[in-house]
C-alpha positions in Angstrom: 10.3 139.5 66.4 12.0 136.5 63.9 15.5 136.6 63.6 15.1 138.0 60.0 13.2 141.4 61.4 15.8 142.2 64.0 18.9 141.7 61.4 16.6 143.9 58.7 15.9 146.8 61.9 19.8 146.6 62.8 21.1 146.6 58.9 18.3 149.7 57.9 19.3 151.6 61.1 23.1 151.1 60.1 22.6 152.1 56.5 20.3 155.1 57.8 22.8 155.9 60.4 25.7 156.5 58.1 23.9 158.3 55.9 22.5 160.3 58.2 26.2 161.3 59.6 26.8 162.1 55.8 23.9 164.4 55.3 24.4 165.9 58.8 28.1 167.2 57.7 27.2 168.1 54.2 27.6 171.6 53.2 24.1 171.9 52.1 23.8 171.0 56.1 26.4 173.8 57.3 24.9 176.6 55.7 21.6 175.8 56.9 23.1 175.3 60.1 24.7 178.6 59.7 22.0 180.4 58.8 19.7 179.1 61.4 22.2 180.6 64.0 21.8 183.6 62.5 18.3 183.9 62.8 18.8 182.9 66.8 21.3 185.8 67.0 18.8 188.3 65.3 16.1 187.1 67.7 18.2 187.3 70.6 19.3 190.9 69.4 15.7 191.7 68.9 14.1 190.3 72.3 17.5 191.8 74.4 16.3 195.1 73.1 12.5 194.6 73.9 13.8 193.4 77.5 15.9 196.6 78.0 12.5 198.5 76.9 10.6 197.0 79.4 13.2 197.1 82.0 13.6 200.7 81.5 9.2 201.4 82.1 9.9 199.1 85.1 12.1 201.4 86.5 10.0 204.5 85.7 6.4 203.0 87.2 8.6 202.1 90.0 9.7 205.8 90.5 6.9 206.8 89.9 4.9 204.9 92.1 7.7 206.3 95.0 7.1 209.3 94.4 3.2 209.0 94.6 3.4 207.2 98.3 5.9 210.2 99.3 3.5 212.1 98.2 0.7 210.7 99.7 2.2 210.7 103.0 3.0 214.0 102.8 -0.6 215.3 102.8 -1.3 212.6 105.5 1.0 214.0 107.7 -0.1 217.7 106.4 -3.8 216.2 107.5 -2.8 214.8 110.8 -1.0 218.2 112.1 -3.9 220.2 110.8 -6.2 218.0 112.8 -3.9 217.9 115.7 -3.8 221.0 115.9 -7.3 222.4 115.6 -8.6 219.6 118.6 -5.8 221.4 120.9 -7.4 224.7 119.8 -10.8 223.3 120.4 
């Protein structure tokens, strides 16, 4: 690249940077930041509500699964006791 191209790129970057800082610190930009942040907070509340629902459902499923396993274990114990009783009678 020639010296003039490098100088033009530097000047353009400095000009764009100065304009960019003014643009980012303007009242309109502040309004946009507020709206984006508010939308993010609303989304967070919505997602957290969904997460809470999923956690409650998972806890219910876990409790039901444990109850099912306890019932199954009790039934297997009864069957084993009945089988032992029959083998002792024979």
